[in-house]
Residue, then its C-alpha position, 0 to 999 in steps of 0.5 A: m211483146l212476144q207471146v210465150a206460146f209462140i216462143r215455145n212453139n217456134t224456139a229455133l225461129v225466134k232465135e234465128r230472127l233475133g240473130i238478124r237483130n244482133f240481139k245480145e242475149p239469146q239465152l233469154v229465150d231458153s230462160i223464158i221457156s224454163l220460167d214458163d215451165e215452172r209457172k205451169k207446174l206451180q199453177s197446176e199445184f195451186d189448181e190441184t190444191q184449190s180443187k181439194i179445198n173446193a171438194a172438202s168445203k162441199e163435203i163439209g156442207q154435206l156432213m153438217a146437213k147429216g149431223h156429222n159435226d165431228a167429221a165436219e170439224k175434222r174436214k174444216e181443219d183439213v181445209a185450213s191446212l190446205k189453205l195454209s199450203l196455198q200461201p207459199i205456192n201463191i207467193k212463188l207463183a207471183e214471183i215467177e210470173k213477175t220474173l217471166h214478164d220482166e224477161l219477156v219485155t226485154l225481147p224485141n220484136l222479131p224481124h220480118t223475113s225480108v229484113p236484111a242482115g246488118k249491124t249499122p245504118e250503113e248496111n240499110v238497103v236503098v230501095k228507091e231514090e227519086g228527084s234531082k239534087p239541086e245545084l245551088f249558087s256559089g254563095a249558098v248557105p246551110h239552113w242555120d245561116l238562112a234562119k238568121k239571114y231571114d230572121i225566121i228561127n232563133f237558135e240562140l234565143g231558144n238556148k237562153i229560154t230553155g237550152s240547146g235543141f229548143p229553137v224559137y220560130k218567129n215571123k215567117g218561120a212560125k208561119l211556115q210551121r203552121a202551114l206545113i202542119q195544116y197541109f200534112l193534116d189535110y193530106n192525111a185526112a183526105a186519105g181517110y185518116t181521122e184527126y185526133q188532138p191527144p195529150l202531150m203527156v202519158n202515163e206509164a201504162s201508155a208508154y209501156g203499151t207502145g214499147q217506149l218502156p222499158d226500152k227507151e226510158g232514158q230517152m223520154y222526159h219524165v215528170q217524176e212527181d206525177g209519173f207522166f212522160l212527155i211524148p216522144t211521138a204522137e204514136v204513143p197516145v194515139t195507139n193507146i186510144y184503143r188499149d184494152e178495147i175489142v174492136k169490131e171487124n167491120e170497123l177495120p182498118i182504123k186510121m188515125t192522124a195527129y199533130t203534136p209537139c214531140f219531146r226527146r232527150e237525145s242524150g249523147s247527141y253532139g257535133k255537126d250532125v245535130r246543128g240547127l234543126n238536124r236534131l232537136h229536143q222539142f219538135d213538131k210532127v204529124e203522125i199516122v197510125q193504123l190498126v188493121h186485120p193481121e192478114k192485111s198489115y203488110d199490104v197496108l204497110e206498102e200503102m202507108v209507104a206510098h202515102v208518105e212518098k207522095l207527100l214528099q213528092s208534093l214538096e218537090l224534095p229529092y228523097r230516097i227510101l231505105k229498108l232498115c237492116g236488123g241492127d238498125m231497126g227499132f225495138t218494136s218494129a217487124l219491118t221499117y222503111d225510112f225516108e230521107v231527103y237530100s239537104a243540098a247545102q249540107q250535102k247529105w241525106l236527112e232522115v225524115s220519116s219511118v214507116s213501120n209494121f209492128e205486127s202484134f207486138q204493141t197490140n199484145r201489150m195493149k190488148i187491142r183485139f177483135k173477133d173474127g168471123n168465127g168468133k175467135m179473139q185475135l190481136l190486131h196489127s199496128l202500124n205507124g209512120s211520120s207524115l211528116p216531122l217538120p225540122r229536117i223537112v224545113a231544113a231541106l226546104l230552106e236550103n234546096n230552094q234558096t236563091e240569092n234574094n229569097i227562098k222559094l216555096p213549093q207550089v203546094l204550100h203557096t195557099y197554106f203559107g199565103a205567099d210563094m216565097i220567104n224574103 
């Protein structure tokens, strides 16, 4: 969430950066400033009246001590009148503060100055492409056919048990899931990330803290009776570990990783782009999160991008890195890099990771702060990245490494999987 003081002091900049996002309600910026003016006026009126009450109350005590009871009773009537006048001010102030908050939380984060202009994914900028696209034999098939051929993923059974988008992994398919999860966690832990196993449901405050609410309410599964939300990513519970905390500066950076199932409604998803593992309602993912000093967050972003890149290199998958344009960025992000791997049988790029710097947008909502060397309280910066989600990684591994008789696995997975191929 943006801070009102920043909006007020940088109005032109805020409007200009929101324009890079193609934000459709720039008038909210002026409305927020106007509401804050009204809030300040009411707060001043409230404080002035309260000050009169305090002064009169003190005077009453003095009058009583001197035996001036009639004068004291008169001042008591004045105090009662002043207290009565506070009630409508207090009610109006609460209304203004709620309206101000409701408008403030609809503003997305401001894009970093390096974010390219653009409205669609086609306008994202490819900053790097590595690896050779495999040339498959003439009978090569996409991963949903390989899943059936080797009896490792059953999409129809998942549809029977729950619905589309909930596959059942079995035999070596289930084993491959476990192998990848363990490898990703070990890889992250070796880089200094502390592993967590968080809850898979969060309360409204947690979903609000990371920006899922109110922006992505329709995309999450909601347990209405209890007010819980199934997590769309481990970022939500893991970042909230430090909600309402004041962190010591010498504890920075805070590096966390977690494996969780993730749940997304993905309403409106249909067609060939969602076939097989391409888009699911439930999937497994390993996440990395960092809380860092605000002066270091963009250096850390580059470190996290390099971390994910090396992980993809170890899987021997062709990949590319994109810098997202303003119109394709997430609500909370200031700068996002996407990773895509090439799916040889489908002959297209599949997004497998986003690595983002949220600056203080999330930490302002969650009040995650630290005291600097001068004793001044500051907001930390938060970052997160997928490291990695399994579905499209599995799709690319199966498709790119298929032969006529088996599916070869990259060297790094042999020990974790207990074999060098699926046959």
